[in-house]
C-alpha positions as CSV (number, residue, x, y, z in Angstrom):
1,M,152.4,79.0,34.2
2,R,152.4,77.0,37.5
3,K,154.5,79.5,39.0
4,W,152.4,82.2,38.2
5,L,149.1,80.3,39.7
6,I,151.1,79.8,42.8
7,I,151.7,83.6,43.1
8,I,148.0,84.2,42.5
9,I,146.9,81.7,45.1
10,V,149.3,83.3,47.7
11,V,148.2,86.6,47.0
12,V,144.4,85.9,47.3
13,V,145.1,84.1,50.6
14,L,146.9,86.9,52.2
15,I,144.1,89.3,51.0
16,A,141.5,87.1,52.5
17,A,143.8,86.9,56.0
18,V,144.1,90.8,56.1
19,S,140.1,91.2,55.4
20,V,139.3,88.8,58.2
21,R,141.5,90.7,60.5
22,I,140.2,94.0,59.7
23,S,136.7,92.9,60.2
24,T,137.6,90.9,63.7
25,S,139.3,94.1,64.9
26,R,136.2,96.3,63.9
27,R,133.9,93.9,65.7
28,G,136.1,93.7,68.9
29,R,136.0,97.5,69.1
30,G,132.3,97.5,68.9
31,T,131.7,94.7,71.4
32,E,134.1,96.7,73.8
33,E,132.2,99.8,73.0
34,F,129.1,98.2,74.0
35,V,130.6,96.3,77.1
36,S,132.1,99.3,78.4
37,R,128.8,101.4,78.4
38,V,127.0,101.6,81.7
39,T,123.6,99.5,81.9
40,V,120.9,101.3,83.2
41,E,117.1,100.4,84.0
42,V,114.5,103.5,83.1
43,M,110.8,103.8,83.3
44,P,108.9,106.7,81.8
45,V,107.7,109.6,83.9
46,V,103.7,109.1,85.0
47,R,101.3,110.8,86.9
48,G,100.0,109.3,90.0
49,D,99.8,109.6,93.8
50,V,102.5,110.3,96.3
51,M,102.3,109.4,100.3
52,S,104.7,109.9,103.1
53,T,104.3,107.9,106.2
54,C,106.2,107.3,109.5
55,E,106.2,104.4,111.9
56,V,106.2,104.7,115.3
57,L,105.9,102.5,118.3
58,G,102.8,102.4,120.9
59,T,101.6,101.0,123.6
60,V,98.0,99.5,124.1
61,T,96.1,100.6,127.2
62,A,92.6,100.0,128.5
63,E,90.0,102.6,128.1
64,K,89.1,102.1,131.7
65,T,91.4,100.9,134.4
66,A,90.3,100.7,138.2
67,Q,91.9,99.7,141.2
68,V,89.7,97.9,143.8
69,F,90.1,99.1,147.5
70,P,88.2,97.5,150.5
71,E,86.1,100.0,152.5
72,T,87.2,98.7,156.0
73,M,90.1,96.9,157.3
74,G,89.5,93.0,157.6
75,R,90.5,89.6,156.5
76,I,89.6,88.0,153.3
77,T,87.7,84.6,153.7
78,R,86.5,84.0,149.9
79,I,87.6,84.9,146.5
80,L,84.5,84.7,144.3
81,V,86.1,85.5,140.6
82,K,89.2,84.6,138.9
83,E,91.6,86.7,136.8
84,G,90.3,87.1,133.4
85,T,86.6,86.9,134.4
86,Y,84.4,89.7,133.1
87,V,82.2,91.4,135.9
88,G,79.5,94.1,135.8
89,K,79.9,97.1,138.1
90,D,79.0,96.6,141.9
91,D,79.6,92.7,141.4
92,K,80.8,91.0,144.3
93,L,84.6,90.2,143.9
94,M,85.7,89.0,147.5
95,A,84.1,88.1,150.9
96,M,86.0,89.5,153.8
97,R,85.5,89.4,157.8
98,T,85.8,92.9,159.2
99,E,87.9,93.0,162.6
100,T,87.1,96.4,163.7
101,I,87.9,96.4,167.5
102,G,84.9,96.8,169.8
103,F,82.5,95.0,167.0
104,E,81.5,91.5,166.5
105,Y,82.9,89.8,163.2
106,E,80.7,90.0,160.1
107,E,81.3,89.2,156.6
108,G,81.1,91.9,154.1
109,F,81.9,92.1,150.3
110,I,84.5,93.9,148.0
111,R,82.7,95.0,144.8
112,S,83.9,95.9,141.5
113,P,84.0,99.7,140.9
114,I,83.4,99.3,137.0
115,S,82.2,96.8,134.4
116,G,85.4,94.9,132.9
117,N,87.6,92.0,133.1
118,I,89.5,91.1,136.3
119,A,93.1,92.0,135.6
120,K,95.2,91.1,138.6
121,I,94.2,89.7,142.2
122,T,96.6,91.0,144.6
123,V,95.7,89.0,147.9
124,D,94.9,85.4,149.0
125,V,92.4,84.0,151.0
126,G,93.6,84.6,154.6
127,S,95.2,88.0,153.8
128,M,94.7,91.1,156.1
129,V,93.6,94.1,153.7
130,T,93.1,97.7,154.4
131,P,91.3,100.5,152.6
132,Q,94.6,102.0,151.7
133,V,96.0,98.7,149.7
134,P,94.5,97.5,146.4
135,V,93.1,94.0,146.3
136,A,92.5,93.8,142.7
137,V,92.4,95.4,139.2
138,V,89.5,95.7,136.9
139,M,90.0,96.7,133.1
140,D,87.6,97.7,130.3
141,Y,89.0,96.9,127.1
142,A,86.2,96.7,124.6
143,K,87.6,99.8,123.3
144,V,91.5,100.7,123.8
145,N,93.8,103.5,123.5
146,I,97.1,103.2,121.9
147,Q,99.6,105.8,123.3
148,F,102.8,106.8,121.5
149,N,105.1,109.8,121.0
150,V,105.4,112.1,117.7
151,A,108.5,114.1,116.8
152,E,108.6,117.6,117.2
153,M,109.1,118.2,113.5
154,N,106.1,115.9,112.6
155,M,103.6,117.5,115.3
156,S,102.0,119.6,112.6
157,C,101.0,116.3,110.8
158,V,98.8,114.9,113.6
159,K,95.5,116.6,114.6
160,K,92.6,115.4,116.7
161,N,90.2,113.0,114.9
162,D,92.9,112.1,112.3
163,R,92.6,108.2,111.7
164,V,95.8,106.0,112.2
165,T,96.5,102.3,111.6
166,A,98.2,100.0,113.9
167,S,99.6,96.9,113.6
168,I,100.7,94.2,116.3
169,D,103.7,91.8,115.9
170,A,101.9,89.2,118.0
171,L,98.9,89.4,115.6
172,P,100.2,89.1,112.0
173,G,98.3,90.1,109.1
174,Q,95.7,91.9,111.3
175,S,95.5,95.8,110.9
176,F,93.5,97.9,113.5
177,T,92.2,101.6,112.6
178,G,91.6,104.1,115.2
179,T,91.0,107.9,115.6
180,V,93.4,110.4,117.4
181,S,91.6,111.4,120.5
182,E,94.1,113.2,122.6
183,I,97.3,115.2,121.9
184,T,99.3,116.8,124.8
185,P,99.6,120.4,124.7
186,V,103.4,120.8,125.3
187,V,106.6,119.2,124.1
188,D,108.8,117.0,126.1
189,P,112.0,119.0,126.4
190,M,113.7,115.8,127.1
191,T,112.5,113.6,124.0
192,R,111.3,116.5,121.9
193,T,108.1,114.4,121.3
194,L,104.5,115.2,121.5
195,G,102.4,112.6,123.3
196,V,99.4,111.2,121.4
197,K,96.6,108.8,122.4
198,A,94.2,107.1,119.6
199,S,91.3,105.7,120.5
200,V,90.7,102.1,118.6
201,P,87.4,99.8,118.9
202,N,88.3,96.2,120.2
203,A,85.2,94.5,120.4
204,G,86.7,91.0,119.7
205,K,89.0,91.9,122.4
206,A,92.1,90.8,120.2
207,L,94.2,93.8,121.5
208,R,95.3,93.2,124.9
209,P,96.5,96.1,127.3
210,G,100.6,96.1,127.4
211,M,100.9,95.2,123.7
212,T,103.3,96.8,121.5
213,A,101.6,98.3,118.4
214,R,103.3,99.7,115.2
215,V,101.4,103.1,114.5
216,T,101.4,104.4,111.0
217,L,101.0,108.2,110.5
218,N,100.3,109.6,107.4
219,L,102.6,112.8,107.0
220,G,101.4,113.8,103.7
221,E,99.6,113.0,100.5
222,M,99.5,114.4,96.9
223,K,97.3,113.0,94.0
224,N,97.2,113.0,90.3
225,V,100.8,114.7,90.1
226,V,104.0,114.0,88.2
227,I,105.8,111.1,90.0
228,I,109.1,109.2,89.6
229,P,110.4,106.5,91.7
230,R,112.1,108.0,95.0
231,D,115.5,106.2,94.1
232,A,115.7,108.0,90.6
233,L,116.1,111.5,92.7
234,L,119.7,112.1,93.1
235,D,120.2,115.7,94.9
236,G,118.0,117.5,93.2
237,H,118.7,115.9,89.6
238,V,117.8,112.9,87.6
239,F,119.2,111.4,84.4
240,V,116.9,111.3,81.5
241,V,117.6,108.7,78.7
242,N,116.8,109.4,75.0
243,D,118.5,107.3,72.2
244,S,120.7,105.8,74.6
245,I,122.2,109.1,75.7
246,A,122.0,109.9,79.4
247,E,121.6,113.4,80.2
248,R,121.7,115.0,83.6
249,R,118.4,117.0,84.6
250,D,117.8,119.3,87.4
251,V,114.4,119.2,88.9
252,V,112.1,120.7,91.4
253,A,110.7,118.4,93.9
254,G,107.4,118.3,95.7
255,L,106.6,116.0,98.2
256,I,109.0,112.9,98.6
257,G,107.0,110.0,99.5
258,D,107.9,106.3,101.0
259,T,108.3,104.9,97.2
260,N,107.5,107.8,94.7
261,A,108.6,111.5,94.4
262,E,106.5,114.4,93.2
263,I,108.3,116.3,90.7
264,K,107.0,119.8,90.1
265,S,109.3,120.9,87.1
266,G,112.4,119.7,85.1
267,I,110.9,116.9,83.3
268,S,107.6,115.9,81.5
269,E,105.2,112.9,81.5
270,G,106.3,110.4,79.3
271,E,110.1,111.1,79.3
272,R,112.2,108.2,80.4
273,V,114.4,108.4,83.7
274,A,117.0,105.9,85.1
275,V,116.2,104.3,88.3
276,V,119.0,101.7,88.8
277,G,122.5,102.6,87.5
278,Q,122.2,106.1,87.8
279,Q,124.8,106.6,90.4
280,R,127.5,105.7,87.9
281,L,126.6,108.3,85.3
282,A,127.7,111.9,84.9
283,G,125.8,112.8,81.9
284,G,126.2,112.7,78.0
285,E,127.6,109.0,77.9
286,K,125.7,106.1,76.0
287,V,124.3,103.6,78.0
288,N,122.7,100.4,77.8
289,V,119.1,100.5,78.4
290,V,116.7,98.2,80.3
291,L,113.2,99.2,80.4
292,R,111.0,98.8,83.7
293,S,107.3,99.0,82.5
294,E,105.9,99.2,86.2
295,P,106.2,102.2,88.2
């Protein structure tokens, strides 16, 4: 009796060991299958706006710049203003003693041709001056111009009276809005670009002539269209994920914006497209899905 009891116990132990091994093997295969899947981040297709912009570098220039010339030859006796001083039209800038042969010496004045700020004084007291050499520069920059170039391929995107925005590295956090006032009629054959000038109000005179500006141009905009993140679009196709299965789907794209892309056909609003990890897909495989809720 005892012998049979031992045999039964051994058989039960063997059956239990085999069962445990089979169960572990099945779990292992399931885990390996899950781990081997590509993990992709998906988000639903929605309707929204698409905007394409381009940033170019430009230079700030004064609206008016005038060089100051003396009317006669003479010697500077007094300088009445300093660089940066605001002067009105015909204000006295310098006194000079005329030294015309055959005439007595007399004091005259050099006056400003425009209203603005003294940008530069190029002479000192005692300097001999002539009507051919400027003695100062006056700039009016209560309104400034930003001059920049646009690539030939984007020339149709810039029109007179278009609004542009500009930022200055030296003035972080500030944005300036202007209007396109001039466009050159010809393309530079060397650079294949078009010269553009935008007029920008500068009442506080924060913008200084000579500054470098980053100008943002609107190259195109579409509103209330079917959109997906730009990164989801791969050479005319996307991957749509349903029930953890990735499907390659050819699409027709419209405007490709800075962050989103317009899709004219191929997918519908509400479907989920892969936005991260899709480069590793071929189509038809099972994937691990992570949902991104925000576009």
